[in-house]
N, C-alpha and C positions, 0 to 999 in steps of 0.2 A: 505615888506621883511619878510620872515619867521622867521629869527632870532630875529628881533625886536618884532614881535607879540608873539613869544614864551617867550622871556624875559619879556615882559610886562604882559603876563598872569601869569607867575610865580611870578612876583613882586606884582601883585594885590592879588594873593592868600596869599602871605606872609603878606600883609597889613591886611587882614582879616576884620572882622566887617561887619556891615550892608551895608556900601557903596560898598564893594567888590562884594557882591552877585549879583546885577543886571549886573555889568560889566562882571562877569564870565558867567552868563547866556547868554549874547550876544555872547561870544566866543564859545559857544557850536555849533554855526552855521558857524564857520570859515571853509574855504575851506581846510585847512590843518589838517590832523588827529592828529598830535602832539599837536597842539594848543587846539583842542577839548579835547584831553586826559588830558592835564594839567588843563584845566578849570574844567572838570568833577572831577578830583581828588581833586582839591581845594574846589569845592562845597561840596563834601563829607566830607572833613576835617572841613569845616565851620559848617556843619550841626551837626557834632559830638560835637561841643563845647557848 
């Protein structure tokens, strides 16, 4: 379900830290653009920290 994947991606991004990074990288290959966008944004945010 797209809503579940979107919410999970946002939550992982909020979680932050080293454990979030590989999970977000996996989401860059999701079939839904919105999930990929959230993942990319969260990766950028994590890299700035």
